N, C-alpha and C positions, 0 to 999 in steps of 0.2 A: 354352366347358362345350355350349353349343347347336351351335355347328358339329363340333366334335368327337362329338357321339352321333348327330349331325343329325338335331336336333328340329324340328317344322313344325308351327304350328296347321293344322287339316282349314280348306282354303278353300270358301270357300261353307255353313260347317256355323254355328248357334248354339251357342251354348255351348263354342266352341273350345277355351277355357283349360279348361274340368274334363276335357277329353279330352285332354290333356297335361300339365299343371302336376303333377296327383300323379304322374305315371310320372318328370318331371324333378325332384320331391323324391327320390323313391326312390332315384334313378342318383347324388345329389349325395352327394360326402364329408360335407358338412358343410352344414347351412340354421341360419340367423339369421335372428333375426325384431328388429326395433327397434321402437320405438313411436311414433315419426313417421310420421304419416300421407302417405306419398306418393303414393298410386294414387287419384284424384278420378274418380268414374262420373257421368256426367252422363245424366240421364233427360229424355228426351225425351216428351210428348204423342204418341201413334199411333205408336211405334216399334215395330221387331219384338220390343223385349222387353217393353214395357209395351201395346202392342195385347190390346183383346179379341177380334179378329177369330179368327172359328174357324179358319182356314188358316193362318193364321200362331201359332197357338199349337200346331196341329197340326205343325208345322214345326218348332217349336220344341224340341215334346216327340221327332220322329220324328230329329230331330239327336243330342239327347242320349240317346235308346236305343243308337244308331249309334255314337256316342262311347263310352259307356260298353261296348258290345259290344269295340270293339275297345281300349279300354284294357283290360279284362277279361282278354284273348286274351293281349294285349303281357306284361302283368305276370304270368300265370301262363307265359309259356314264356320268362321269361328265368331262367336258371338263377342269376344273379349276385344275384338276390333273395334275402334270407332269408324260410323261409316265415312267422314270426312278423310279418314288415312287411308280406307278400304278405297277412296273414287283417286286419290293422290299415287296410292301403287297399281290401280286398276290402269290410269294414264302412264306409269312409266313403263309398266309392260308392253302397253300397246306403243307407244313411242319406240322401243327396245325390238319388238316384231317388225313393226314397219322399216325399222332403220335394217334391220338383217335381210332382207330384198334386194338394196341396192345398187349390187355389184353381181347381179346373177345376170347370166345371160337369158336372152327372149324365152326360150320353152320351162327352162326352169322358172323364172319368173314368173310366166303364165301359171304355172300349176301354183304358184306360192299366194300368188294375188287371191286365186280363188278360195288356199284355206284362209289365206286373212280376212277375203269377205263372208266365208261358211261361218266365222267365227262370231263375225261382226267386230271384230278388233275395233274400227274406227270409232264408234261409238262410246267408246272409255276413254276417250281422250278427251281430257279437260278443255271446256268452252266458257272460260269466266271472265273471257277478253276480246277485241275485235281480231286480233289477231289467231286468237287461238280456234276462234271460232269457223274466221278462213281455214282453219289446217283441217279442221276436222271437218269441215264440208268436200273441201277438195280431197283431202285422203278417201273417204266416204265414196265420194262419187269420181274420181277420177283418180283411182287406186295406184294402178299404173303409174302413172304422172307421176302423182305425188315421191312415191319410191323413186324411182328413178331423179328425180327431181331437188325432189328438197328433204327426203329421209337422212338422219344421221347416223 
């Protein structure tokens, strides 16, 4: 399946799975979930994913934004993906991007929110219920507040 569609993880990027796996799922004819945990993640102190170093955090965010942009473009241009499926993935990506800002310090959060607003990320959130409409409104107009208090 990976070879058929020429799927590749982005080399040298953090969150490389974030930039590919949603697209892989969209391209699959069938997706199955099992209850057995087969993926084990090892966290190490001072690794790129747990580091509190400003430059490492900035690199993670820059990579996530880059992968978000690439994946949004790829999904938008794929005429074989149904519009409802695209909307669901766009919303998933928007939620993920908003969540990435939740633990950022003030200055980094400010620049991250600028990037989120530049991409109009909140506009991709689903708004098919009162709760989702409220979430979309708060994240659009009060992005920093939303990220700090509600993002997961």
